[in-house]
C-alpha positions, 0 to 999 in steps of 0.5 A: 886714570889711576890704578884705584880708578881702574880697579873701581871701574873693573869691579863696577859690575860686581859692585853694581850687582851687590849694591842693588841687592844690599839696597833692596835688602835694607829697604825691605828689612827696616830693622837690623835683626836676624831676618836681615842677617839671613838675607845678607848671608844669601846675598853674599853667597849669590855674589860668588863669595862662597857659602863657607866664607859668607857664613863666617862674615855674617857670623862676625857681623852678628857679633859686632851688631850685638856688641856695638848695638848697631841699628843703622843700615849704613853702619851695618854696611860699614861693618860689613866692609870692615869684616871683608877687609879683615879677611883680605888683610894678609901680608901680601908683600913679595918675599924676594929677600935673597939674590937671586930670588925665584918666582914660580908661576902656575895656573891652568891655560887661559887665565892670563899666566904668560901676560901676567909674567910679562907685567910682573917682569915690567914692574920688577924692572921698574924697581931696578931688578935684573930678571931672567925668565925661564920658558918652562911651559915647553908643551905650548909653543905660543906660550914661549913666543909670547914670553919672548916678546915680553922678554925683549920688550923689557930687556930681560934674558930668557931661557928656552928650549925646543917644544916638548923639552923637559921643563925642569931642564929649562929651569936648570939652565935658567938658574945657571944663567941667573947665577952667571949674570948676577940677576936678582930674580928668576921668573919661571913659567910652567905648563898650564894644562888642566890641574887634574893631569897628573903628569903635569903636576909631576913636572911641577914637582920636578921643577921644585926639586931642581930649584931646591937643589940648585938654589937651596937658600933662595927666597921663593914665591909660588904664585897661582894665576887665577881668572876672576871670571871663573868664579867658584871654579877658581877655588878648586884650582887653588886647592888642586895646585896647592896639593902639589906645590906650596903656594905663597900667593895669588895673581888675580886677572880679568877683574875688569870683565866680570861680575864675580869679583866676590870670589876673591874673598872666598879664595883668600878665606878658604886657602889663607893665601894672600893676593900678591898682584891684581890685574885690571886691563890689558896694558903693560902697567895694568898690574899692581900689588894688591891692597885690601882696603882699596879692593873693599872700597871698590867692591862695596 
C-alpha cells in the first residue's frame, strides 16, 4: 500500500464524518446562498478545524462564490478543497543545509515523540545521512531505552547519560560526538512532561543555548510532535511550546486512529507553522514528508 493510500485510509473516519455532513447540507440547502455558507461554517467548526480557521475559510469561499458566480454544489466543494489546500501550502521542506544540522524534537508525553524520532532517523538514513541521536529526555528511562532500540536498528550513534542527568549536558556531549564523527544531523529528544511545567521549559531553553553556543551557524529545525487524536488541545500545546522555543514545524502522528484530522488546518492556520512530517501507522516506514495537496484529497 502506497503512502497516499495509507493517508486516505488513516483519514477515513474524518472524511466519512465530513462527507456525510457536507452531503446533508447540500441536499437541504439547494441554493448556494448565505444559509448554505453558514451551515458549512458550522460543519467545519464541528470537524475540529476550529472557529477562527473555519470563519477564515468560509469568508474566502464567500468571496470566490461571488467573484466566480459559483452555483453548483460540486464546484462549491472543489473551491472549499482549494481554500483548505491554500492554508496548508507553507514550505514544508526540511532545512538541513549545514553539516552538521540539528533537529530538536519537543512535545508532551504520549504523542509518539520517541517513535517519531526513530522514523525520522530511518528516513534520513535512507537519504544517506549520518545521524547522531541525543537522548536528552533524561527524566524518563523508558524514552532512553526506546531510543536506543531505534538507534541500534538504524546503525546510529546515540549519546545518553544516567536518569536524572542534566539534559543540556547530554546535548553538549552529543554535539561533541557529532563533530568528531563528521555526522550530518544531530537529532535531540527532549523531556515530554506537561508543557505548563516551568522547570521543563527552562531545561528546553538551556538546550537551545548549548546548541546556539556550540553550533552557532548550523541549520536548526525545532519540531513539535502532535497527536492528531487530541483535537483542539493540540493547538494550545503548539502555542505553549512556541513561547519557549521558536518552532519551525510540526510532526503529526496517530492520524490513523482519529476522526479529528481537521485540527491540522487549525494548527497550521493559527500558528503559521508548516507540517514537516505526517505519520500514519505503526511501521518504521509510516512517516512521510507532508504534502498539502495529498492531505486535502484524502481529507475531503
